C-alpha positions in Angstrom: -64.0 -121.9 -112.7 -60.4 -120.8 -111.0 -57.0 -122.4 -109.3 -59.0 -123.7 -106.3 -61.7 -125.4 -108.4 -59.0 -127.1 -111.4 -55.7 -127.7 -110.1 -56.7 -127.8 -105.9 -58.0 -130.3 -103.1 -60.1 -128.9 -100.4 -59.6 -130.5 -96.7 -59.8 -130.1 -93.5 -56.4 -129.1 -91.8 -55.5 -131.6 -89.0 -52.1 -132.3 -86.9 -52.0 -135.0 -89.3 -52.2 -133.0 -92.7 -49.7 -130.8 -90.7 -47.3 -133.3 -90.2 -47.4 -134.4 -94.1 -47.1 -131.2 -95.6 -44.3 -128.8 -96.4 -44.4 -125.6 -94.1 -46.9 -123.4 -95.1 -45.9 -118.8 -95.1 -48.2 -116.6 -96.1 -45.2 -113.2 -95.2 -47.6 -112.6 -91.9 -46.1 -113.5 -89.5 -49.3 -113.6 -86.9 -51.3 -115.9 -89.5 -48.4 -118.1 -89.9 -47.2 -118.2 -86.4 -51.7 -119.1 -86.0 -51.3 -122.1 -88.8 -47.9 -123.3 -87.6 -48.5 -123.6 -84.1 -52.4 -122.6 -82.6 -54.6 -124.2 -85.2 -55.5 -127.4 -84.1 -55.2 -126.9 -80.7 -57.7 -124.1 -81.7 -60.2 -126.7 -83.0 -59.6 -128.8 -80.1 -61.6 -126.0 -77.8 -64.2 -126.1 -80.4 -63.4 -122.1 -81.1 -63.5 -122.6 -84.4 -62.2 -125.4 -87.6 -59.5 -124.6 -90.1 -59.5 -126.3 -93.5 -57.1 -125.7 -96.9 -56.8 -126.3 -100.5 -53.8 -128.5 -100.9 -51.7 -128.7 -104.8 -53.7 -132.3 -106.4 -50.4 -132.9 -108.2 -48.9 -132.7 -104.6 -50.9 -132.5 -101.8 -48.3 -131.8 -99.2 -48.8 -128.3 -100.9 -51.3 -126.2 -99.0 -52.0 -123.0 -101.6 -53.9 -121.2 -98.7 -56.0 -122.1 -95.2 -59.1 -120.7 -93.2 -60.6 -120.6 -90.2 -64.7 -120.3 -89.1 -66.7 -120.3 -86.4 -69.8 -119.6 -85.6 -70.7 -115.6 -85.0 -73.8 -113.5 -85.5 -74.6 -109.6 -85.6 -75.4 -108.2 -82.4 -78.7 -105.3 -83.6 -78.7 -103.5 -80.6 -75.6 -103.1 -80.3 -75.2 -100.7 -83.7 -75.9 -97.4 -84.1 -79.8 -96.8 -84.9 -79.3 -96.1 -88.3 -77.4 -99.3 -89.0 -79.7 -101.0 -86.8 -82.5 -99.6 -89.0 -81.3 -101.0 -92.4 -80.3 -104.1 -91.2 -84.1 -104.7 -90.0 -85.1 -103.7 -93.5 -82.8 -106.0 -95.3 -84.1 -108.8 -93.5 -87.6 -108.0 -92.7 -87.2 -109.9 -89.4 -86.5 -107.9 -86.0 -84.2 -110.0 -83.9 -81.7 -109.5 -81.4 -78.7 -111.2 -83.4 -78.6 -112.1 -87.2 -76.7 -115.5 -87.6 -73.5 -115.8 -89.5 -70.3 -117.1 -89.7 -66.6 -115.5 -88.8 -64.0 -116.3 -91.1 -61.3 -115.8 -88.3 -57.9 -116.4 -90.6 -57.3 -116.6 -94.0 -53.9 -117.0 -95.9 -52.3 -117.9 -98.6 -48.9 -119.4 -99.8 -47.1 -116.8 -100.3 -45.6 -118.2 -103.7 -49.1 -118.5 -105.1 -49.8 -115.0 -104.1 -51.4 -112.1 -106.7 -53.3 -114.9 -108.1 -56.3 -114.2 -107.0 -56.5 -117.4 -104.6 -57.7 -115.1 -101.4 -61.0 -113.8 -103.8 -62.1 -117.4 -104.8 -61.6 -119.1 -101.1 -64.0 -116.4 -100.0 -66.4 -117.1 -103.0 -66.0 -120.5 -101.8 -66.8 -119.9 -98.3 -69.6 -118.2 -99.2 -70.9 -120.3 -101.8 -70.3 -123.2 -98.7 -72.5 -121.6 -96.4 -75.3 -121.4 -98.9 -75.2 -125.2 -99.9 -77.6 -128.0 -98.7 -74.4 -129.1 -97.2 -74.9 -126.9 -94.5 -76.3 -127.5 -91.5 -77.4 -124.6 -89.7 -78.7 -121.0 -90.8 -76.3 -118.1 -91.7 -77.2 -115.1 -93.0 -73.7 -113.1 -93.4 -70.4 -113.9 -93.3 -68.3 -111.8 -91.0 -64.3 -110.5 -90.6 -62.8 -108.8 -88.9 -59.8 -107.0 -91.2 -56.8 -105.5 -90.1 -57.4 -102.1 -90.2 -55.0 -101.8 -93.5 -55.9 -99.9 -97.1 -55.1 -102.8 -98.7 -56.7 -105.5 -96.4 -59.1 -103.2 -96.3 -60.0 -102.6 -100.2 -59.7 -106.8 -100.4 -62.1 -107.4 -99.0 -64.5 -104.0 -100.4 -63.6 -105.7 -103.9 -65.1 -108.9 -102.3 -68.1 -107.6 -101.6 -68.0 -107.1 -97.8 -68.8 -103.5 -96.3 -68.0 -102.0 -92.5 -70.7 -103.0 -89.8 -69.7 -99.4 -89.1 -69.9 -96.5 -91.0 -66.7 -94.6 -89.3 -63.8 -95.7 -87.1 -65.3 -93.4 -84.7 -67.9 -95.5 -84.3 -66.9 -98.8 -84.2 -64.1 -97.5 -81.2 -67.1 -96.6 -79.1 -68.9 -99.9 -79.4 -65.3 -101.6 -78.9 -64.9 -99.9 -75.6 -63.0 -96.8 -76.7 -64.8 -93.3 -75.1 -65.9 -89.8 -76.9 -62.8 -88.0 -77.0 -60.1 -90.3 -76.4 -57.9 -90.8 -79.4 -59.6 -93.1 -82.3 -57.5 -96.2 -82.6 -58.1 -99.1 -84.4 -55.8 -102.7 -85.1 -59.2 -103.9 -87.3 -62.4 -103.3 -89.0 -65.5 -105.2 -88.4 -66.8 -106.0 -92.1 -69.5 -108.1 -93.6 -71.1 -110.0 -96.6 -75.1 -110.7 -97.4 -75.2 -114.0 -98.6 -78.6 -112.8 -99.7 -77.0 -110.9 -102.6 -75.2 -114.3 -103.7 -78.0 -116.2 -103.5 -80.1 -113.9 -105.4 -77.5 -113.5 -107.9 -77.3 -117.0 -108.4 -81.3 -117.0 -108.8 -80.9 -114.4 -111.9 -78.3 -116.4 -113.4 -79.7 -119.7 -113.5 -83.1 -118.1 -115.2 
């Protein structure tokens, strides 16, 4: 049990919800701008759907918000070692493996450093394993800001790098060998089978 489960309500983030809520700030200018100005346009254009947890005692306070959209891991774009690992892990040879992209995840700065980001990620993982999910989803994917604190946060929550080195990912995203390696983000994933197996073992 955690703060989101005990003290918050889960809702879709709509124009009406935003209008009825107090301003939401997470301390990151890009994320704040997205959730203030672009979030419902994103949903309207079918690019993703956004949700939030609001404080049960005052639903005008958004505690955290996130956006999800369909995604996949394209196996044949990966280095051979990672490609072989993915095939072994899933026991099925496919061109793509289905996933969900967590495109935005933000926590109200008034509620930061309380583990809420980790709780939100666990909610998303369990959500896409639940019977309510209407499509197959093997992986949760993030394009994490290439900052040590951000990367450590996702690693702490079980995510691993899709590419074993920044150079591999740089080339995958269009860079050329010999050029300076500059990555603003790193692709990471979480295998939902890890959580499913863990839950099954805990229920024995």
